[in-house]
PDB file of N, CA, C and O in Angstrom:
ATOM      1  N   LYS A   1      -2.419   9.034 -23.799  1.00  0.00           N
ATOM      2  CA  LYS A   1      -3.387   8.548 -23.906  1.00  0.00           C
ATOM      3  C   LYS A   1      -3.150   7.746 -24.891  1.00  0.00           C
ATOM      4  O   LYS A   1      -2.472   8.133 -25.843  1.00  0.00           O
ATOM      5  N   VAL A   2      -3.928   5.853 -24.804  1.00  0.00           N
ATOM      6  CA  VAL A   2      -4.094   4.870 -24.858  1.00  0.00           C
ATOM      7  C   VAL A   2      -4.255   5.020 -26.744  1.00  0.00           C
ATOM      8  O   VAL A   2      -3.549   4.920 -27.747  1.00  0.00           O
ATOM      9  N   ASN A   3      -5.657   5.314 -26.362  1.00  0.00           N
ATOM     10  CA  ASN A   3      -6.929   4.379 -27.187  1.00  0.00           C
ATOM     11  C   ASN A   3      -7.973   5.638 -26.785  1.00  0.00           C
ATOM     12  O   ASN A   3      -8.026   6.396 -25.816  1.00  0.00           O
ATOM     13  N   SER A   4      -8.617   5.518 -27.762  1.00  0.00           N
ATOM     14  CA  SER A   4      -9.779   6.548 -27.964  1.00  0.00           C
ATOM     15  C   SER A   4     -10.790   6.353 -26.310  1.00  0.00           C
ATOM     16  O   SER A   4     -11.327   7.338 -25.803  1.00  0.00           O
ATOM     17  N   THR A   5     -10.886   4.988 -25.697  1.00  0.00           N
ATOM     18  CA  THR A   5     -11.304   4.748 -24.047  1.00  0.00           C
ATOM     19  C   THR A   5     -10.236   4.518 -23.184  1.00  0.00           C
ATOM     20  O   THR A   5     -10.699   4.538 -22.044  1.00  0.00           O
ATOM     21  N   THR A   6      -8.965   4.298 -23.157  1.00  0.00           N
ATOM     22  CA  THR A   6      -7.516   4.272 -22.730  1.00  0.00           C
ATOM     23  C   THR A   6      -6.540   4.823 -22.109  1.00  0.00           C
ATOM     24  O   THR A   6      -5.437   4.434 -22.493  1.00  0.00           O
ATOM     25  N   VAL A   7      -6.542   5.827 -21.032  1.00  0.00           N
ATOM     26  CA  VAL A   7      -4.827   6.393 -20.803  1.00  0.00           C
ATOM     27  C   VAL A   7      -4.449   5.638 -20.178  1.00  0.00           C
ATOM     28  O   VAL A   7      -4.902   4.568 -19.771  1.00  0.00           O
ATOM     29  N   ALA A   8      -3.333   6.284 -20.017  1.00  0.00           N
ATOM     30  CA  ALA A   8      -2.303   5.534 -19.191  1.00  0.00           C
ATOM     31  C   ALA A   8      -1.591   6.866 -17.960  1.00  0.00           C
ATOM     32  O   ALA A   8      -1.183   8.015 -18.126  1.00  0.00           O
ATOM     33  N   ILE A   9      -1.754   5.803 -16.533  1.00  0.00           N
ATOM     34  CA  ILE A   9      -0.545   6.928 -15.680  1.00  0.00           C
ATOM     35  C   ILE A   9       0.896   5.963 -15.572  1.00  0.00           C
ATOM     36  O   ILE A   9       1.395   4.857 -15.782  1.00  0.00           O
ATOM     37  N   LYS A  10       1.111   7.327 -15.072  1.00  0.00           N
ATOM     38  CA  LYS A  10       2.458   6.267 -14.218  1.00  0.00           C
ATOM     39  C   LYS A  10       2.746   7.680 -13.131  1.00  0.00           C
ATOM     40  O   LYS A  10       2.296   8.789 -13.421  1.00  0.00           O
ATOM     41  N   ALA A  11       3.566   7.424 -11.851  1.00  0.00           N
ATOM     42  CA  ALA A  11       3.530   8.371 -10.764  1.00  0.00           C
ATOM     43  C   ALA A  11       4.303   7.392 -10.279  1.00  0.00           C
ATOM     44  O   ALA A  11       4.084   6.184 -10.188  1.00  0.00           O
ATOM     45  N   ILE A  12       5.681   8.350  -9.830  1.00  0.00           N
ATOM     46  CA  ILE A  12       7.120   7.833  -8.917  1.00  0.00           C
ATOM     47  C   ILE A  12       7.439   9.319  -7.830  1.00  0.00           C
ATOM     48  O   ILE A  12       7.642  10.526  -7.966  1.00  0.00           O
ATOM     49  N   THR A  13       7.335   8.425  -6.867  1.00  0.00           N
ATOM     50  CA  THR A  13       7.474   9.015  -5.638  1.00  0.00           C
ATOM     51  C   THR A  13       9.197   8.245  -4.905  1.00  0.00           C
ATOM     52  O   THR A  13       9.866   7.251  -5.189  1.00  0.00           O
ATOM     53  N   GLU A  14       9.288   9.052  -4.172  1.00  0.00           N
ATOM     54  CA  GLU A  14      10.819   8.984  -4.467  1.00  0.00           C
ATOM     55  C   GLU A  14      11.515  10.147  -2.776  1.00  0.00           C
ATOM     56  O   GLU A  14      11.642  11.371  -2.739  1.00  0.00           O
ATOM     57  N   ALA A  15      11.799   9.155  -1.692  1.00  0.00           N
ATOM     58  CA  ALA A  15      12.047   9.639  -0.602  1.00  0.00           C
ATOM     59  C   ALA A  15      13.740   9.765  -0.099  1.00  0.00           C
ATOM     60  O   ALA A  15      14.481   8.787  -0.196  1.00  0.00           O
ATOM     61  N   ASN A  16      14.171  10.946   0.381  1.00  0.00           N
ATOM     62  CA  ASN A  16      15.109  10.365   1.140  1.00  0.00           C
ATOM     63  C   ASN A  16      16.412   9.373   1.448  1.00  0.00           C
ATOM     64  O   ASN A  16      17.571   9.060   1.173  1.00  0.00           O
ATOM     65  N   ALA A  17      14.997   9.108   2.406  1.00  0.00           N
ATOM     66  CA  ALA A  17      15.278   7.878   3.162  1.00  0.00           C
ATOM     67  C   ALA A  17      14.017   6.418   3.190  1.00  0.00           C
ATOM     68  O   ALA A  17      12.948   6.225   2.611  1.00  0.00           O
ATOM     69  N   THR A  18      14.852   5.613   4.194  1.00  0.00           N
ATOM     70  CA  THR A  18      13.138   4.366   4.173  1.00  0.00           C
ATOM     71  C   THR A  18      12.342   5.477   5.014  1.00  0.00           C
ATOM     72  O   THR A  18      12.516   6.483   5.703  1.00  0.00           O
ATOM     73  N   ALA A  19      11.219   4.513   4.431  1.00  0.00           N
ATOM     74  CA  ALA A  19       9.402   5.575   4.370  1.00  0.00           C
ATOM     75  C   ALA A  19       9.194   4.683   5.153  1.00  0.00           C
ATOM     76  O   ALA A  19       9.839   3.696   4.799  1.00  0.00           O
ATOM     77  N   THR A  20       8.518   4.467   6.217  1.00  0.00           N
ATOM     78  CA  THR A  20       7.306   3.079   7.302  1.00  0.00           C
ATOM     79  C   THR A  20       6.645   2.407   5.750  1.00  0.00           C
ATOM     80  O   THR A  20       6.902   1.406   5.080  1.00  0.00           O
ATOM     81  N   THR A  21       5.376   3.914   5.588  1.00  0.00           N
ATOM     82  CA  THR A  21       4.851   4.179   4.289  1.00  0.00           C
ATOM     83  C   THR A  21       4.986   4.751   2.986  1.00  0.00           C
ATOM     84  O   THR A  21       5.240   5.950   2.869  1.00  0.00           O
ATOM     85  N   ILE A  22       4.898   4.303   2.392  1.00  0.00           N
ATOM     86  CA  ILE A  22       5.284   5.886   1.025  1.00  0.00           C
ATOM     87  C   ILE A  22       4.363   5.063  -0.070  1.00  0.00           C
ATOM     88  O   ILE A  22       4.533   4.006  -0.677  1.00  0.00           O
ATOM     89  N   CYS A  23       2.986   6.346  -0.025  1.00  0.00           N
ATOM     90  CA  CYS A  23       1.487   6.038  -0.531  1.00  0.00           C
ATOM     91  C   CYS A  23       1.100   7.219  -1.823  1.00  0.00           C
ATOM     92  O   CYS A  23       1.407   8.398  -1.644  1.00  0.00           O
ATOM     93  N   VAL A  24       0.521   6.850  -2.902  1.00  0.00           N
ATOM     94  CA  VAL A  24       0.397   7.709  -4.952  1.00  0.00           C
ATOM     95  C   VAL A  24      -1.211   7.737  -4.013  1.00  0.00           C
ATOM     96  O   VAL A  24      -1.598   6.945  -3.153  1.00  0.00           O
ATOM     97  N   THR A  25      -1.668   8.554  -4.388  1.00  0.00           N
ATOM     98  CA  THR A  25      -3.221   8.846  -4.817  1.00  0.00           C
ATOM     99  C   THR A  25      -2.949   9.438  -6.186  1.00  0.00           C
ATOM    100  O   THR A  25      -2.204  10.376  -6.470  1.00  0.00           O
ATOM    101  N   ALA A  26      -3.864   8.541  -7.135  1.00  0.00           N
ATOM    102  CA  ALA A  26      -3.412   9.077  -8.454  1.00  0.00           C
ATOM    103  C   ALA A  26      -5.264   8.950  -8.658  1.00  0.00           C
ATOM    104  O   ALA A  26      -6.212   8.266  -8.273  1.00  0.00           O
ATOM    105  N   ILE A  27      -4.935  10.175  -9.572  1.00  0.00           N
ATOM    106  CA  ILE A  27      -6.631  11.093  -9.681  1.00  0.00           C
ATOM    107  C   ILE A  27      -7.253  11.277 -10.594  1.00  0.00           C
ATOM    108  O   ILE A  27      -7.613  12.449 -10.708  1.00  0.00           O
ATOM    109  N   ILE A  28      -7.751  10.229 -11.793  1.00  0.00           N
ATOM    110  CA  ILE A  28      -7.609  10.967 -12.832  1.00  0.00           C
ATOM    111  C   ILE A  28      -9.023  12.342 -12.964  1.00  0.00           C
ATOM    112  O   ILE A  28     -10.212  12.199 -12.676  1.00  0.00           O
ATOM    113  N   GLN A  29      -8.554  13.174 -13.317  1.00  0.00           N
ATOM    114  CA  GLN A  29     -10.139  14.338 -13.525  1.00  0.00           C
ATOM    115  C   GLN A  29     -10.627  14.331 -14.724  1.00  0.00           C
ATOM    116  O   GLN A  29     -10.104  13.563 -15.531  1.00  0.00           O
ATOM    117  N   ARG A  30     -11.407  14.919 -15.021  1.00  0.00           N
ATOM    118  CA  ARG A  30     -12.638  15.599 -15.962  1.00  0.00           C
ATOM    119  C   ARG A  30     -12.804  16.638 -15.459  1.00  0.00           C
ATOM    120  O   ARG A  30     -12.807  17.039 -14.295  1.00  0.00           O
ATOM    121  N   TRP A  31     -13.040  17.354 -17.018  1.00  0.00           N
ATOM    122  CA  TRP A  31     -13.014  19.106 -17.390  1.00  0.00           C
ATOM    123  C   TRP A  31     -15.009  18.436 -17.714  1.00  0.00           C
ATOM    124  O   TRP A  31     -15.638  17.665 -18.440  1.00  0.00           O
ATOM    125  N   GLU A  32     -15.247  19.572 -16.397  1.00  0.00           N
ATOM    126  CA  GLU A  32     -16.842  19.872 -16.420  1.00  0.00           C
ATOM    127  C   GLU A  32     -17.006  20.592 -16.153  1.00  0.00           C
ATOM    128  O   GLU A  32     -16.168  21.190 -15.478  1.00  0.00           O
ATOM    129  N   ASN A  33     -18.147  21.115 -16.434  1.00  0.00           N
ATOM    130  CA  ASN A  33     -18.916  22.335 -15.947  1.00  0.00           C
ATOM    131  C   ASN A  33     -17.759  23.077 -15.300  1.00  0.00           C
ATOM    132  O   ASN A  33     -17.575  23.363 -14.117  1.00  0.00           O
ATOM    133  N   ASN A  34     -16.877  23.365 -16.605  1.00  0.00           N
ATOM    134  CA  ASN A  34     -15.890  25.228 -16.346  1.00  0.00           C
ATOM    135  C   ASN A  34     -15.291  24.560 -15.463  1.00  0.00           C
ATOM    136  O   ASN A  34     -14.128  24.961 -15.420  1.00  0.00           O
ATOM    137  N   LYS A  35     -15.550  23.381 -14.400  1.00  0.00           N
ATOM    138  CA  LYS A  35     -13.818  22.706 -13.669  1.00  0.00           C
ATOM    139  C   LYS A  35     -13.474  21.197 -13.652  1.00  0.00           C
ATOM    140  O   LYS A  35     -13.913  20.205 -14.234  1.00  0.00           O
ATOM    141  N   TRP A  36     -12.470  21.447 -12.706  1.00  0.00           N
ATOM    142  CA  TRP A  36     -12.423  19.188 -12.956  1.00  0.00           C
ATOM    143  C   TRP A  36     -12.274  19.154 -11.453  1.00  0.00           C
ATOM    144  O   TRP A  36     -11.697  19.696 -10.510  1.00  0.00           O
ATOM    145  N   ASN A  37     -13.449  17.852 -11.898  1.00  0.00           N
ATOM    146  CA  ASN A  37     -13.982  17.473 -11.378  1.00  0.00           C
ATOM    147  C   ASN A  37     -13.165  14.917 -11.241  1.00  0.00           C
ATOM    148  O   ASN A  37     -13.172  14.092 -12.155  1.00  0.00           O
ATOM    149  N   ASP A  38     -12.795  14.773 -10.089  1.00  0.00           N
ATOM    150  CA  ASP A  38     -12.536  14.421  -9.701  1.00  0.00           C
ATOM    151  C   ASP A  38     -13.767  12.417 -10.250  1.00  0.00           C
ATOM    152  O   ASP A  38     -14.841  11.987  -9.830  1.00  0.00           O
ATOM    153  N   TYR A  39     -12.701  11.850 -11.344  1.00  0.00           N
ATOM    154  CA  TYR A  39     -13.258  11.525 -11.686  1.00  0.00           C
ATOM    155  C   TYR A  39     -12.935   9.284 -11.806  1.00  0.00           C
ATOM    156  O   TYR A  39     -13.510   8.337 -12.342  1.00  0.00           O
ATOM    157  N   ILE A  40     -12.097   9.428 -11.213  1.00  0.00           N
ATOM    158  CA  ILE A  40     -11.271   8.159 -10.630  1.00  0.00           C
ATOM    159  C   ILE A  40     -10.365   7.447 -10.030  1.00  0.00           C
ATOM    160  O   ILE A  40      -9.723   6.650 -10.713  1.00  0.00           O
ATOM    161  N   VAL A  41     -10.225   7.511  -9.278  1.00  0.00           N
ATOM    162  CA  VAL A  41      -9.160   7.586  -7.340  1.00  0.00           C
ATOM    163  C   VAL A  41      -8.624   6.489  -6.977  1.00  0.00           C
ATOM    164  O   VAL A  41      -9.371   5.715  -6.378  1.00  0.00           O
ATOM    165  N   SER A  42      -7.420   6.127  -7.171  1.00  0.00           N
ATOM    166  CA  SER A  42      -7.246   4.889  -7.357  1.00  0.00           C
ATOM    167  C   SER A  42      -5.708   4.931  -6.469  1.00  0.00           C
ATOM    168  O   SER A  42      -4.654   5.217  -7.038  1.00  0.00           O
ATOM    169  N   ASN A  43      -5.801   4.568  -4.877  1.00  0.00           N
ATOM    170  CA  ASN A  43      -4.327   4.367  -3.793  1.00  0.00           C
ATOM    171  C   ASN A  43      -3.353   3.224  -4.372  1.00  0.00           C
ATOM    172  O   ASN A  43      -3.449   2.147  -4.959  1.00  0.00           O
ATOM    173  N   TYR A  44      -2.708   3.780  -4.044  1.00  0.00           N
ATOM    174  CA  TYR A  44      -1.244   2.610  -4.265  1.00  0.00           C
ATOM    175  C   TYR A  44      -0.519   2.848  -2.641  1.00  0.00           C
ATOM    176  O   TYR A  44      -0.758   3.886  -2.024  1.00  0.00           O
ATOM    177  N   GLY A  45       0.353   1.792  -2.076  1.00  0.00           N
ATOM    178  CA  GLY A  45       1.071   2.754  -1.568  1.00  0.00           C
ATOM    179  C   GLY A  45       2.171   1.905  -1.188  1.00  0.00           C
ATOM    180  O   GLY A  45       2.295   1.471  -2.333  1.00  0.00           O
ATOM    181  N   ASN A  46       3.653   0.911  -0.150  1.00  0.00           N
ATOM    182  CA  ASN A  46       3.879   0.330  -0.918  1.00  0.00           C
ATOM    183  C   ASN A  46       4.943   0.874   1.240  1.00  0.00           C
ATOM    184  O   ASN A  46       5.081   1.982   1.759  1.00  0.00           O
ATOM    185  N   ILE A  47       5.348  -0.416   1.714  1.00  0.00           N
ATOM    186  CA  ILE A  47       5.571  -0.462   2.862  1.00  0.00           C
ATOM    187  C   ILE A  47       6.972  -0.639   3.261  1.00  0.00           C
ATOM    188  O   ILE A  47       7.372  -1.730   2.856  1.00  0.00           O
ATOM    189  N   CYS A  48       7.875   0.020   3.904  1.00  0.00           N
ATOM    190  CA  CYS A  48       8.837   0.338   3.525  1.00  0.00           C
ATOM    191  C   CYS A  48      10.462   0.163   3.116  1.00  0.00           C
ATOM    192  O   CYS A  48      11.516  -0.467   3.206  1.00  0.00           O
ATOM    193  N   SER A  49       9.720   1.260   2.600  1.00  0.00           N
ATOM    194  CA  SER A  49      10.953   1.367   1.298  1.00  0.00           C
ATOM    195  C   SER A  49      10.836   2.980   0.998  1.00  0.00           C
ATOM    196  O   SER A  49      10.282   3.855   1.663  1.00  0.00           O
ATOM    197  N   SER A  50      11.658   3.070  -0.421  1.00  0.00           N
ATOM    198  CA  SER A  50      11.926   5.256  -0.698  1.00  0.00           C
ATOM    199  C   SER A  50      12.392   5.145  -1.849  1.00  0.00           C
ATOM    200  O   SER A  50      13.245   5.800  -2.449  1.00  0.00           O
ATOM    201  N   SER A  51      11.566   3.963  -2.229  1.00  0.00           N
ATOM    202  CA  SER A  51      10.510   5.162  -3.691  1.00  0.00           C
ATOM    203  C   SER A  51       8.790   3.860  -3.503  1.00  0.00           C
ATOM    204  O   SER A  51       8.618   2.815  -2.876  1.00  0.00           O
ATOM    205  N   HIS A  52       8.057   4.542  -4.244  1.00  0.00           N
ATOM    206  CA  HIS A  52       7.113   4.187  -5.079  1.00  0.00           C
ATOM    207  C   HIS A  52       7.136   4.361  -6.474  1.00  0.00           C
ATOM    208  O   HIS A  52       7.658   5.410  -6.853  1.00  0.00           O
ATOM    209  N   GLN A  53       6.626   3.464  -7.482  1.00  0.00           N
ATOM    210  CA  GLN A  53       6.047   3.607  -8.992  1.00  0.00           C
ATOM    211  C   GLN A  53       5.124   3.699  -9.496  1.00  0.00           C
ATOM    212  O   GLN A  53       5.485   4.109 -10.599  1.00  0.00           O
ATOM    213  N   ILE A  54       3.152   3.545  -9.547  1.00  0.00           N
ATOM    214  CA  ILE A  54       2.964   2.975 -10.311  1.00  0.00           C
ATOM    215  C   ILE A  54       2.236   2.676 -12.199  1.00  0.00           C
ATOM    216  O   ILE A  54       2.088   3.563 -13.040  1.00  0.00           O
ATOM    217  N   GLN A  55       2.123   2.150 -12.261  1.00  0.00           N
ATOM    218  CA  GLN A  55       1.899   2.273 -14.060  1.00  0.00           C
ATOM    219  C   GLN A  55       0.308   1.533 -14.494  1.00  0.00           C
ATOM    220  O   GLN A  55       0.282   0.315 -14.323  1.00  0.00           O
ATOM    221  N   THR A  56      -0.437   1.902 -14.804  1.00  0.00           N
ATOM    222  CA  THR A  56      -0.843   1.645 -15.294  1.00  0.00           C
ATOM    223  C   THR A  56      -2.039   1.789 -15.979  1.00  0.00           C
ATOM    224  O   THR A  56      -2.228   2.882 -16.512  1.00  0.00           O
ATOM    225  N   THR A  57      -2.812   1.009 -16.075  1.00  0.00           N
ATOM    226  CA  THR A  57      -4.572   2.068 -17.849  1.00  0.00           C
ATOM    227  C   THR A  57      -5.420   2.517 -16.931  1.00  0.00           C
ATOM    228  O   THR A  57      -5.213   2.581 -15.719  1.00  0.00           O
ATOM    229  N   LYS A  58      -6.627   2.910 -17.666  1.00  0.00           N
ATOM    230  CA  LYS A  58      -7.594   3.593 -16.828  1.00  0.00           C
ATOM    231  C   LYS A  58      -8.329   3.313 -18.404  1.00  0.00           C
ATOM    232  O   LYS A  58      -7.941   3.088 -19.551  1.00  0.00           O
ATOM    233  N   THR A  59      -9.451   3.456 -17.773  1.00  0.00           N
ATOM    234  CA  THR A  59     -10.700   3.920 -19.431  1.00  0.00           C
ATOM    235  C   THR A  59     -11.483   5.036 -19.231  1.00  0.00           C
ATOM    236  O   THR A  59     -12.105   5.216 -18.184  1.00  0.00           O
ATOM    237  N   VAL A  60     -11.494   5.726 -20.075  1.00  0.00           N
ATOM    238  CA  VAL A  60     -12.535   6.954 -19.570  1.00  0.00           C
ATOM    239  C   VAL A  60     -13.057   7.547 -20.597  1.00  0.00           C
ATOM    240  O   VAL A  60     -12.219   7.706 -21.485  1.00  0.00           O
ATOM    241  N   GLU A  61     -14.048   7.926 -20.841  1.00  0.00           N
ATOM    242  CA  GLU A  61     -15.420   8.338 -21.915  1.00  0.00           C
ATOM    243  C   GLU A  61     -14.787   9.102 -23.268  1.00  0.00           C
ATOM    244  O   GLU A  61     -13.899   9.952 -23.194  1.00  0.00           O
ATOM    245  N   GLN A  62     -15.086   8.882 -23.870  1.00  0.00           N
ATOM    246  CA  GLN A  62     -14.726  10.549 -25.801  1.00  0.00           C
ATOM    247  C   GLN A  62     -15.088  11.495 -25.020  1.00  0.00           C
ATOM    248  O   GLN A  62     -15.676  11.419 -23.941  1.00  0.00           O
ATOM    249  N   GLY A  63     -14.694  12.462 -25.633  1.00  0.00           N
ATOM    250  CA  GLY A  63     -15.271  13.530 -25.120  1.00  0.00           C
ATOM    251  C   GLY A  63     -15.294  14.493 -24.748  1.00  0.00           C
ATOM    252  O   GLY A  63     -16.100  15.348 -25.114  1.00  0.00           O
ATOM    253  N   TYR A  64     -13.706  14.772 -23.224  1.00  0.00           N
ATOM    254  CA  TYR A  64     -13.576  15.206 -22.544  1.00  0.00           C
ATOM    255  C   TYR A  64     -12.435  15.312 -22.260  1.00  0.00           C
ATOM    256  O   TYR A  64     -11.626  14.485 -22.682  1.00  0.00           O
ATOM    257  N   TYR A  65     -11.988  16.537 -21.333  1.00  0.00           N
ATOM    258  CA  TYR A  65     -10.389  16.784 -21.417  1.00  0.00           C
ATOM    259  C   TYR A  65     -10.243  15.648 -19.768  1.00  0.00           C
ATOM    260  O   TYR A  65     -11.270  15.305 -19.183  1.00  0.00           O
ATOM    261  N   TYR A  66      -9.379  15.387 -19.457  1.00  0.00           N
ATOM    262  CA  TYR A  66      -8.541  14.879 -18.500  1.00  0.00           C
ATOM    263  C   TYR A  66      -7.203  15.628 -18.050  1.00  0.00           C
ATOM    264  O   TYR A  66      -6.664  16.432 -18.811  1.00  0.00           O
ATOM    265  N   ARG A  67      -6.627  15.301 -16.635  1.00  0.00           N
ATOM    266  CA  ARG A  67      -5.553  14.664 -16.211  1.00  0.00           C
ATOM    267  C   ARG A  67      -5.742  14.335 -15.357  1.00  0.00           C
ATOM    268  O   ARG A  67      -6.843  14.248 -14.814  1.00  0.00           O
ATOM    269  N   LEU A  68      -3.873  13.806 -14.631  1.00  0.00           N
ATOM    270  CA  LEU A  68      -3.895  13.432 -13.342  1.00  0.00           C
ATOM    271  C   LEU A  68      -3.462  14.358 -12.746  1.00  0.00           C
ATOM    272  O   LEU A  68      -2.648  15.264 -12.927  1.00  0.00           O
ATOM    273  N   HIS A  69      -4.540  13.792 -11.526  1.00  0.00           N
ATOM    274  CA  HIS A  69      -3.696  15.056  -9.524  1.00  0.00           C
ATOM    275  C   HIS A  69      -3.008  14.024  -9.122  1.00  0.00           C
ATOM    276  O   HIS A  69      -3.777  13.063  -9.118  1.00  0.00           O
ATOM    277  N   THR A  70      -1.678  13.631  -8.687  1.00  0.00           N
ATOM    278  CA  THR A  70      -1.005  13.014  -7.919  1.00  0.00           C
ATOM    279  C   THR A  70      -1.263  14.172  -6.409  1.00  0.00           C
ATOM    280  O   THR A  70      -1.353  15.369  -6.137  1.00  0.00           O
ATOM    281  N   VAL A  71      -1.293  12.574  -5.654  1.00  0.00           N
ATOM    282  CA  VAL A  71      -1.085  13.175  -3.879  1.00  0.00           C
ATOM    283  C   VAL A  71       0.594  12.317  -3.395  1.00  0.00           C
ATOM    284  O   VAL A  71       0.244  11.156  -3.186  1.00  0.00           O
ATOM    285  N   HIS A  72       1.667  12.373  -3.224  1.00  0.00           N
ATOM    286  CA  HIS A  72       2.549  11.576  -3.081  1.00  0.00           C
ATOM    287  C   HIS A  72       2.982  11.529  -1.437  1.00  0.00           C
ATOM    288  O   HIS A  72       3.678  12.523  -1.232  1.00  0.00           O
ATOM    289  N   THR A  73       2.864  10.941  -0.515  1.00  0.00           N
ATOM    290  CA  THR A  73       3.234  10.805   0.656  1.00  0.00           C
ATOM    291  C   THR A  73       4.263   9.148   0.761  1.00  0.00           C
ATOM    292  O   THR A  73       4.330   7.988   0.356  1.00  0.00           O
ATOM    293  N   ALA A  74       5.196  10.658   2.033  1.00  0.00           N
ATOM    294  CA  ALA A  74       6.185   8.837   3.308  1.00  0.00           C
ATOM    295  C   ALA A  74       5.715   9.719   4.091  1.00  0.00           C
ATOM    296  O   ALA A  74       5.611  10.945   4.048  1.00  0.00           O
ATOM    297  N   ILE A  75       5.369   8.684   5.025  1.00  0.00           N
ATOM    298  CA  ILE A  75       5.128   8.375   6.469  1.00  0.00           C
ATOM    299  C   ILE A  75       6.687   7.521   6.941  1.00  0.00           C
ATOM    300  O   ILE A  75       7.258   6.470   6.652  1.00  0.00           O
ATOM    301  N   PHE A  76       6.889   8.592   7.742  1.00  0.00           N
ATOM    302  CA  PHE A  76       8.087   8.349   9.096  1.00  0.00           C
ATOM    303  C   PHE A  76       8.085   7.970  10.375  1.00  0.00           C
ATOM    304  O   PHE A  76       8.732   8.465  11.297  1.00  0.00           O
ATOM    305  N   ASP A  77       7.298   7.032  10.402  1.00  0.00           N
ATOM    306  CA  ASP A  77       6.970   7.350  11.773  1.00  0.00           C
ATOM    307  C   ASP A  77       6.517   7.991  12.032  1.00  0.00           C
ATOM    308  O   ASP A  77       5.341   7.918  11.676  1.00  0.00           O
ATOM    309  N   ASN A  78       6.917   9.299  12.913  1.00  0.00           N
ATOM    310  CA  ASN A  78       6.148   9.848  13.513  1.00  0.00           C
ATOM    311  C   ASN A  78       5.034  11.030  12.704  1.00  0.00           C
ATOM    312  O   ASN A  78       3.848  11.346  12.802  1.00  0.00           O
ATOM    313  N   ASP A  79       6.320  11.463  11.811  1.00  0.00           N
ATOM    314  CA  ASP A  79       6.215  12.840  10.140  1.00  0.00           C
ATOM    315  C   ASP A  79       6.200  12.038   9.379  1.00  0.00           C
ATOM    316  O   ASP A  79       6.181  10.870   8.990  1.00  0.00           O
ATOM    317  N   SER A  80       6.214  13.033   9.275  1.00  0.00           N
ATOM    318  CA  SER A  80       5.178  12.485   7.325  1.00  0.00           C
ATOM    319  C   SER A  80       5.681  13.968   6.535  1.00  0.00           C
ATOM    320  O   SER A  80       5.934  14.783   7.421  1.00  0.00           O
ATOM    321  N   SER A  81       5.848  14.419   5.493  1.00  0.00           N
ATOM    322  CA  SER A  81       5.756  14.312   3.914  1.00  0.00           C
ATOM    323  C   SER A  81       4.662  14.477   3.145  1.00  0.00           C
ATOM    324  O   SER A  81       4.104  13.390   3.301  1.00  0.00           O
ATOM    325  N   SER A  82       3.856  15.224   2.287  1.00  0.00           N
ATOM    326  CA  SER A  82       2.916  14.936   1.189  1.00  0.00           C
ATOM    327  C   SER A  82       3.424  16.494   0.418  1.00  0.00           C
ATOM    328  O   SER A  82       3.644  17.613   0.881  1.00  0.00           O
ATOM    329  N   TYR A  83       3.491  15.725  -1.414  1.00  0.00           N
ATOM    330  CA  TYR A  83       3.708  16.706  -2.934  1.00  0.00           C
ATOM    331  C   TYR A  83       3.057  16.606  -3.247  1.00  0.00           C
ATOM    332  O   TYR A  83       2.639  15.486  -2.951  1.00  0.00           O
ATOM    333  N   SER A  84       1.961  17.484  -4.265  1.00  0.00           N
ATOM    334  CA  SER A  84       0.723  17.197  -4.883  1.00  0.00           C
ATOM    335  C   SER A  84       0.996  17.373  -5.875  1.00  0.00           C
ATOM    336  O   SER A  84       2.198  17.107  -5.891  1.00  0.00           O
ATOM    337  N   GLY A  85       0.634  17.744  -7.090  1.00  0.00           N
ATOM    338  CA  GLY A  85       0.706  17.704  -8.531  1.00  0.00           C
ATOM    339  C   GLY A  85      -0.268  17.502  -9.821  1.00  0.00           C
ATOM    340  O   GLY A  85      -1.235  16.740  -9.821  1.00  0.00           O
ATOM    341  N   ASN A  86       0.267  18.548 -11.249  1.00  0.00           N
ATOM    342  CA  ASN A  86      -1.169  18.154 -11.785  1.00  0.00           C
ATOM    343  C   ASN A  86      -0.231  17.680 -13.505  1.00  0.00           C
ATOM    344  O   ASN A  86       0.865  18.160 -13.794  1.00  0.00           O
ATOM    345  N   THR A  87      -1.014  16.660 -14.424  1.00  0.00           N
ATOM    346  CA  THR A  87      -0.648  16.590 -15.517  1.00  0.00           C
ATOM    347  C   THR A  87      -1.169  16.794 -16.652  1.00  0.00           C
ATOM    348  O   THR A  87      -1.566  15.811 -17.278  1.00  0.00           O
ATOM    349  N   LYS A  88      -1.334  18.373 -17.328  1.00  0.00           N
ATOM    350  CA  LYS A  88      -1.225  19.111 -18.432  1.00  0.00           C
ATOM    351  C   LYS A  88      -2.538  17.691 -18.896  1.00  0.00           C
ATOM    352  O   LYS A  88      -2.520  16.461 -18.932  1.00  0.00           O
ATOM    353  N   SER A  89      -3.744  19.005 -19.234  1.00  0.00           N
ATOM    354  CA  SER A  89      -4.762  18.378 -20.059  1.00  0.00           C
ATOM    355  C   SER A  89      -5.078  17.392 -20.914  1.00  0.00           C
ATOM    356  O   SER A  89      -6.146  17.261 -20.316  1.00  0.00           O
ATOM    357  N   ILE A  90      -5.167  16.335 -22.005  1.00  0.00           N
ATOM    358  CA  ILE A  90      -5.382  15.274 -22.661  1.00  0.00           C
ATOM    359  C   ILE A  90      -6.615  15.081 -23.061  1.00  0.00           C
ATOM    360  O   ILE A  90      -7.390  14.412 -22.378  1.00  0.00           O
ATOM    361  N   TYR A  91      -7.042  15.740 -24.435  1.00  0.00           N
ATOM    362  CA  TYR A  91      -8.947  15.833 -24.890  1.00  0.00           C
ATOM    363  C   TYR A  91      -9.010  13.915 -25.421  1.00  0.00           C
ATOM    364  O   TYR A  91      -8.274  13.360 -26.237  1.00  0.00           O
ATOM    365  N   VAL A  92      -9.919  13.425 -24.772  1.00  0.00           N
ATOM    366  CA  VAL A  92      -9.659  12.535 -25.425  1.00  0.00           C
ATOM    367  C   VAL A  92     -10.725  11.705 -26.126  1.00  0.00           C
ATOM    368  O   VAL A  92     -11.452  10.989 -25.439  1.00  0.00           O
ATOM    369  N   ASN A  93     -10.906  11.768 -27.820  1.00  0.00           N
ATOM    370  CA  ASN A  93     -11.985  11.575 -28.502  1.00  0.00           C
ATOM    371  C   ASN A  93     -11.826   9.854 -29.605  1.00  0.00           C
ATOM    372  O   ASN A  93     -12.757   9.494 -30.326  1.00  0.00           O
TER     373      ASN A  93
END
């Protein structure tokens, strides 16, 4: 959390070899109606690399819990590998 309406996100994807494409989907989710809902979806990519890092800020509404859900994908010619994960939630007030 940067301030009362801004959150910082950072995600790093690393592969064991140079991939054709490395992609990170960063989804800020908001807790509402007793479930996590996608709030802001951002896609980032890097061509011919073994790693990719994103670091940015996003504006959110006050009065909610938020978390970051990420999907990391490395594409090698005709094969791919993916991993997804969630951060702990934070309350933005």
